Phi, psi and omega in degrees: 000148181266163182265000181298124184279165173080195182208159178299152178263116181297337178300334179293343185241024184303327183292343181273348180276060188225030176299143183301127179288149174289149176237170177301339180270355183290124178294329180228147175231141177236123181240128181265137180231042176089154181047242176240033174274115182229128174260121179242122187212154179240011181102336177233340182226147183207141172232156184224129170275141174063288186072042181269107184239341185293316175046063179295151181291162186303317181297322177296316180298320184281330191242344187234172174277149185254147170209151181300143176267107182297319177299319180291320179298312181295321179296319181288321176298321177295319179298324178280350183072031185260124170248323182228144174227148174280325183203151168242130190234094175290131183283336161198185193244024165297158186300327184282007174236311194250356186302322183262355191302315183291324178295316179297318178299318181297317184285341185245004181071018186276163168269134176271121187237128178180212177266192181295330179291317176298323178299324179293328175291318176297318179296320180295331178276346180088021176296143177301144182306326182284357176247020173233113185242125173266114186284153171264121182305133176083358181255120181297141174244127174283119180229102185062231182274006188242149162258123186243126179237129179259128178247139180297140182221192179228151172277139177297136178288147358275146172265105187285339177229073183284171177103179179251157177270123187248355178226155178304137179265115182243102181295154004280142180218162175291157179303328182294344176292335180271073177292160187302319184065207179282130175263137187234148156257133188248120177257119178252130173239123176274114190297323186291329185246349186061019174286139186230141174221146177249132176245116178252105191284327180237148187283065177210160180206149173264124181307127177082356185297329183256013180302133179085357178268160180225138175211139179285327188227142173237126166266108195253115177290134182232018178299125181072001182297324183291352177265357184268158173297154186302326179302323179298315180297319180296316180293322180298314177300316182295321185276354180239286185297307181293325184299325183258000177071030182291147177251355177219137180231132176243126186270130181230173179063047173240350186276154179288102187277005171271001182251130184294157185286348177277357175255156179302139180292152172217160180285157173301147180292159180301334180298334183247345181191173176218091181299329180300316178296312181302314182294320181297313183287314184291325176296323178294317180293320180297317179296319180299320186263007182057043177254134178279128187246133184222161163248141183277156176256127184305133174072353186266117178299134180241158172239084186290355175269352184293000000 
C-alpha cells in the first residue's frame, strides 16, 4: 500500500457519467450496483454478476468474521426491482465479489454459475446441487434469454487472497476464506437481438484468451489498475477492449466497497488504487481508438448499445 493520502475526487470525472439511459424501447438494460455487480435484463429474463451488497466496513473485514447482511441484500434487490434471476455469476470469489452470491441465488431462484471455488460457496450456503453449475471455460451456457461464456482471466496484482477454495464456505468466516479462485471474463450474448457484452471483473487478462470473440460493449473492471505501470494498462486494454472490437466501454470496480450503497459513492483511496491514473491513460486510449468511455451511475438502468 502507498502512503499517498486522500482519494480521487469523482467531481473531476463528472463528464464521464453519461452512459445512455435505458428507455421503454430498449431491448436490454444494464444496471450497475457497485464494484462489479451488474444486472442485465430484457424484461423477462435476467442475470446478475456477483450480487455483492453487504459491503462490510474495512475494520470489520480486517478484524472480524464476515457474513452476508440479509437486510442489505434484500434492500438492494428491492431497489433493483429483482424478484427472480436466471443466474448469478461471480467473476471471482474474493469477498467483495462472491460473499453474497449464494444468498442472492437462493432468494431469487437463480443458478449459481462459476468455477469450482464459487461452487464451494454455493455448497456452504446449502444451495441444491442442480442450482450450482461449474462452467467449462469457453463453452457457452444457455441461461434464460442469454448465452453466457466464461473465459479464463487473471486477478490484477496484488492478489491478497490467492488460491482456490477447496471446502464449503460456511459464514461467518474470515475474509481470507474467500480466496480468489478462478477469475473470469464473462461474455453475454442476448439470443433474440445478438447484442453482446463483455464483463471483465478484475483488471487482468490472459494474452489471447479472448481472441476471435466479439462484443459491442465492455464493462471493464479497473480495481487496482491505477497502481500498475503504464505498460500493464496498455496491454490490458489491448487484451480486452481491442480484442473484442468494442466501441463503448463502461468502467467498473473503482468505488470504495467498504462504504454501504445507501451512502454516496466515493472512489477507492490512493492507498489502494489511483483512479486518476486509470482515467488519464484509459481516456487517452479511448480517444485514440474512437471508443466511447463512461463511468456508470448507481442504480440507473443504461442502454449501452444505444
